[in-house]
C-alpha positions in Angstrom: -60.6 -70.0 38.0 -61.9 -66.5 37.4 -65.4 -67.5 36.8 -65.6 -69.8 39.7 -64.5 -66.6 41.9 -67.2 -64.4 40.2 -70.1 -67.0 40.5 -69.2 -67.6 44.1 -69.3 -63.8 44.9 -72.6 -63.5 42.8 -74.4 -66.4 45.2 -72.6 -65.0 48.2 -74.2 -61.5 47.6 -77.5 -63.0 46.6 -77.7 -64.8 49.8 -76.6 -61.8 51.6 -79.3 -59.3 50.2 -82.0 -62.3 51.0 -81.0 -62.6 54.3 -80.6 -58.7 54.8 -84.5 -58.2 53.7 -85.3 -61.1 56.5 -83.2 -59.4 59.0 -85.3 -56.2 58.4 -88.9 -57.6 59.3 -88.8 -56.5 62.8 -86.8 -59.5 63.8 -83.3 -58.5 64.2 -79.9 -60.1 66.1 -78.6 -58.5 69.0 -75.7 -55.8 68.3 -72.5 -56.6 68.7 -69.0 -54.9 69.3 -67.5 -53.7 66.0 -64.6 -53.6 65.0 -63.1 -56.8 65.8 -59.9 -58.3 65.8 -59.0 -62.0 65.6 -56.2 -64.7 65.4 -56.5 -68.5 64.8 -55.0 -71.8 64.2 -57.0 -74.7 61.8 -55.9 -78.3 60.8 -57.4 -80.3 57.7 -56.8 -82.2 55.0 -55.4 -80.8 51.6 -56.0 -82.2 48.1 -52.3 -81.6 46.3 -50.9 -84.0 44.0 -47.5 -83.7 41.7 -46.7 -87.0 39.4 -44.1 -87.6 37.1 -46.1 -87.0 34.1 -45.1 -83.2 35.0 -41.3 -83.6 34.3 -41.5 -86.2 31.8 -38.1 -87.6 30.2 -36.1 -90.4 31.8 -38.4 -90.5 35.2 -41.6 -91.1 33.7 -40.2 -93.5 31.0 -38.5 -95.7 33.9 -40.9 -95.3 36.5 -44.3 -94.8 34.8 -46.6 -92.2 36.7 -45.8 -92.0 40.2 -46.8 -89.7 42.3 -47.1 -87.9 45.8 -50.0 -86.6 47.8 -49.7 -84.5 50.9 -52.9 -84.7 52.9 -52.2 -82.9 56.2 -52.3 -79.1 56.2 -52.4 -76.3 59.0 -52.7 -72.6 59.1 -52.6 -69.5 61.2 -54.6 -66.6 60.7 -55.4 -62.8 61.5 -58.2 -60.8 60.3 -60.0 -57.5 61.1 -63.6 -57.4 60.6 -64.6 -53.3 60.9 -68.2 -53.7 60.1 -70.8 -56.8 60.8 -70.9 -57.4 57.0 -67.3 -57.3 55.9 -63.6 -57.9 56.9 -60.2 -58.7 55.6 -57.7 -61.3 56.6 -54.4 -62.8 56.3 -53.2 -66.3 56.6 -50.5 -68.5 56.4 -51.3 -72.0 54.9 -49.1 -75.4 55.0 -50.7 -77.5 52.7 -48.5 -80.4 53.5 -45.4 -82.1 52.4 -44.8 -85.6 51.2 -41.9 -87.6 49.9 -41.7 -91.1 47.9 -38.3 -93.1 46.7 -37.9 -96.1 44.7 -34.8 -98.5 43.7 -34.4 -101.6 41.8 -31.7 -103.5 40.7 -30.3 -105.4 43.7 -28.3 -104.4 46.7 -26.7 -102.0 44.9 -29.4 -100.3 42.7 -29.2 -99.6 39.4 -32.1 -97.4 39.3 -33.5 -95.4 42.0 -35.7 -92.3 42.0 -36.8 -89.9 44.9 -39.8 -87.8 44.9 -40.6 -84.6 47.0 -43.5 -82.3 47.2 -43.7 -79.0 49.6 -46.7 -76.7 49.2 -47.2 -73.4 51.1 -48.9 -69.9 50.5 -49.6 -66.6 52.0 -53.0 -65.6 51.1 -54.7 -61.6 51.9 -58.4 -62.0 51.1 -61.8 -59.8 51.5 -64.7 -61.4 53.4 -68.4 -60.8 53.0 -70.6 -62.2 55.9 -74.0 -63.2 55.2 -76.6 -61.4 57.9 -77.8 -63.7 60.4 -80.6 -63.5 63.0 -78.6 -66.1 65.4 -75.6 -63.7 67.2 -73.6 -66.7 67.6 -73.6 -68.2 63.9 -72.2 -66.8 60.4 -71.5 -67.9 57.0 -69.2 -65.9 54.9 -67.5 -66.2 51.6 -63.5 -64.9 51.2 -62.0 -64.3 47.8 -58.2 -63.0 47.2 -54.8 -63.7 46.1 -52.3 -66.1 47.5 -48.5 -66.2 47.1 -47.7 -69.7 46.5 -44.6 -71.9 46.7 -45.7 -75.2 45.5 -42.4 -77.1 45.2 -41.8 -80.7 43.4 -38.3 -82.2 43.3 -37.4 -85.3 41.3 -33.8 -86.6 41.5 -32.2 -89.9 41.6 -30.3 -92.0 38.5 -30.1 -94.6 35.9 -27.1 -97.1 35.6 -29.1 -99.5 33.3 -27.5 -97.8 30.1 -23.9 -99.4 29.4 -22.1 -96.3 29.6 -23.6 -95.2 33.0 -22.4 -97.9 34.7 -19.1 -96.4 36.4 -15.5 -97.4 36.4 -13.4 -97.6 34.4 -15.6 -95.3 32.7 -16.5 -92.0 34.1 -20.5 -91.5 34.9 -21.8 -88.8 32.6 -23.8 -86.2 34.2 -27.1 -87.3 31.9 -27.4 -90.6 34.0 -28.0 -88.6 37.0 -31.4 -86.2 37.3 -32.3 -83.5 39.5 -35.6 -81.8 38.2 -37.3 -79.1 39.9 -40.8 -78.5 39.0 -43.7 -76.9 40.7 -45.2 -73.3 40.5 -44.4 -70.0 42.7 -45.8 -66.7 42.1 -49.5 -65.3 42.7 -52.8 -66.8 42.3 -56.4 -66.5 42.5 -57.8 -67.6 45.8 -61.4 -68.1 47.2 -63.1 -69.8 50.1 -66.6 -70.3 51.9 -66.6 -70.6 55.7 -68.8 -71.0 58.7 -68.2 -69.5 62.4 -69.9 -70.8 65.2 -69.4 -68.6 68.7 -68.7 -71.0 71.8 -67.4 -68.5 74.2 -67.6 -64.4 74.6 -64.0 -64.4 72.8 -63.9 -67.5 71.0 -65.5 -69.6 67.8 -65.2 -72.4 65.9 -64.7 -72.0 62.2 -64.8 -74.4 59.4 -63.6 -73.5 55.8 -63.1 -75.1 52.2 -61.0 -72.9 50.6 -59.1 -73.4 46.7 -56.0 -71.9 45.3 -55.8 -71.8 41.3 -53.0 -73.6 39.6 -51.8 -72.8 36.0 -51.4 -76.4 35.4 -53.1 -79.3 37.1 -56.0 -79.4 39.5 -56.7 -76.3 41.9 -54.7 -76.6 45.6 -57.9 -77.1 48.3 -58.1 -77.5 51.8 -60.9 -78.4 54.2 -60.1 -77.3 58.2 -61.4 -77.2 61.2 -60.1 -74.1 63.5 -60.5 -72.0 66.5 -60.0 -68.3 66.6 -59.5 -65.8 69.4 -61.5 -62.6 69.0 -61.1 -59.5 70.6 
């Protein structure tokens, strides 16, 4: 993930230098007021997945590679842009939740399993804007750190094993399972976006963001939102 962030910053910086050079050829964008604050909201789609391969043991042996894949996401954002080319942003991102339940064995199931996934993050990022001659349009890159709470819970029981079928014998705790997986903690964050001003104090923002994970694919989100600027 670190290499991806470095390459992204190099690409954004190169574009910024090129655009800045073009802006010096006599055709400059109209001046805008700085510093600027903004707050916004966004909805989008996320790419988050958890499967039983992460927990292994009895659940995977019995149920194979069941998975949950949250796909709806949302976020709120607050930012400060002291200068035309740089800014800082704080956001809360809800990457969605999903649950799945399966059972087998008739009216009184002998096997049951429940999967639940919830992922959210608080992100602090620095922004680098690419100078553009269009005063109402911006392209920018973001890099920072995310405090992630990526939760994955697998619970259920298996009564197909003879000594796990209950009375007259006590049911051993090994026949039931409640497994917590997922990750929590800090992770690298990178994003790219475009801003289109639609009113004196409002702009539409399209963004793609990624948060690194130690195991599995990165957490990603594509969102469309609106920000109010003042």
